[in-house]
C-alpha positions in Angstrom: 130.5 78.0 16.3 132.3 81.0 14.6 136.0 81.5 14.8 135.6 84.7 17.0 133.3 82.8 19.4 135.8 80.0 19.8 138.7 82.4 20.4 136.6 84.2 23.0 135.7 80.9 24.6 139.4 80.0 25.0 140.3 83.5 26.2 137.6 83.2 28.9 138.8 79.8 29.9 142.3 81.3 30.7 141.5 84.6 32.2 139.9 85.6 35.6 139.8 82.0 36.8 139.0 81.0 40.3 139.0 77.7 42.1 137.1 76.4 45.0 137.0 72.9 46.6 133.9 71.2 48.0 134.0 68.5 50.6 130.5 67.2 51.2 128.7 70.4 52.1 131.7 72.5 53.0 133.3 75.0 50.5 136.9 76.3 50.7 137.7 79.9 50.2 137.8 80.9 46.6 141.4 81.2 45.2 142.5 83.0 42.0 144.3 80.8 39.5 147.4 82.4 38.0 148.5 79.5 35.8 147.8 75.9 34.9 144.8 73.9 33.6 141.9 73.1 35.9 141.7 69.4 36.6 138.4 67.9 35.8 137.5 70.4 33.0 136.4 69.0 29.7 139.0 71.0 27.8 141.8 70.6 30.3 143.4 67.5 28.7 143.5 69.1 25.3 145.0 72.3 26.7 147.6 70.2 28.6 148.7 68.5 25.3 148.9 71.8 23.5 151.0 73.3 26.4 153.3 70.2 26.8 153.9 69.8 23.0 155.0 73.4 22.8 157.5 72.8 25.6 159.2 70.2 23.7 160.0 72.6 20.8 161.1 75.3 23.1 163.5 72.9 24.9 164.9 71.6 21.7 166.0 75.1 20.8 168.3 74.8 23.9 169.6 71.4 22.7 167.6 69.6 25.4 166.3 66.2 24.6 162.7 65.5 25.9 160.9 62.3 26.7 157.2 62.4 27.8 155.1 59.9 29.6 151.6 61.0 30.8 152.3 64.3 32.7 155.9 63.4 33.4 158.8 65.1 31.5 162.3 63.8 31.4 165.0 66.2 30.0 168.6 65.4 29.3 171.4 67.0 27.3 175.0 66.3 26.5 177.5 68.5 28.5 180.9 68.6 27.1 182.2 71.9 28.6 181.4 74.9 30.8 179.4 76.5 28.1 176.9 73.6 28.0 176.6 74.0 31.8 175.7 77.7 31.4 173.2 76.6 28.7 171.6 74.2 31.2 171.4 77.0 33.8 169.7 79.2 31.2 167.1 76.5 30.5 166.4 76.0 34.3 166.0 79.8 34.7 163.6 79.9 31.7 161.5 77.1 33.2 161.4 78.7 36.6 160.5 82.1 35.0 157.5 80.4 33.3 156.4 78.8 36.7 157.4 75.3 35.7 158.6 73.4 38.7 161.6 71.2 38.4 162.4 68.3 40.8 166.0 69.2 41.1 166.4 66.7 43.9 165.8 64.0 41.2 168.5 65.3 39.0 172.0 63.7 38.5 175.0 63.8 36.2 175.8 60.7 34.4 179.3 60.7 33.0 180.0 58.3 30.2 183.7 58.2 29.3 187.2 57.9 30.7 187.3 61.3 32.4 184.8 63.1 34.5 184.4 66.6 33.3 183.0 67.8 36.6 182.4 66.2 40.0 178.8 67.6 40.1 176.6 70.3 38.6 174.6 72.7 40.8 171.1 73.5 39.6 169.1 76.1 41.5 171.6 75.9 44.3 171.0 72.1 44.5 174.1 69.8 44.3 173.5 67.1 41.6 175.9 64.2 42.1 178.1 62.6 39.5 177.5 59.0 38.5 180.5 57.8 36.5 180.4 55.0 34.0 183.6 54.1 32.1 183.4 53.7 28.4 183.7 50.2 27.0 
């Protein structure tokens, strides 16, 4: 396969895509896919890895640490002052702009130290509670 042919194949895979579900003999209406990788496709797992690995590098530019397991992403960062909170909000906005959903209801603030720097952090208008742990 020539280089140009491979590039065209990838471009075709990501443009003008539709999806339809079949249950027994019944087909759903066709839906246009705006983003994501089609499940069950042969190239889908490779595209997911390319996508998720790039996300790590982007988040590291925001000083976000990332841990991956299968299709789950855990993100964390050290917040020392209000500037760090603003940085976190910028990251959240970036992810939402790129249609990456965040389970904000699973977020929390873990304070390690003698003083709580904040009683909570609000992400996408969701209150994230403080869990305080005193330093040893």
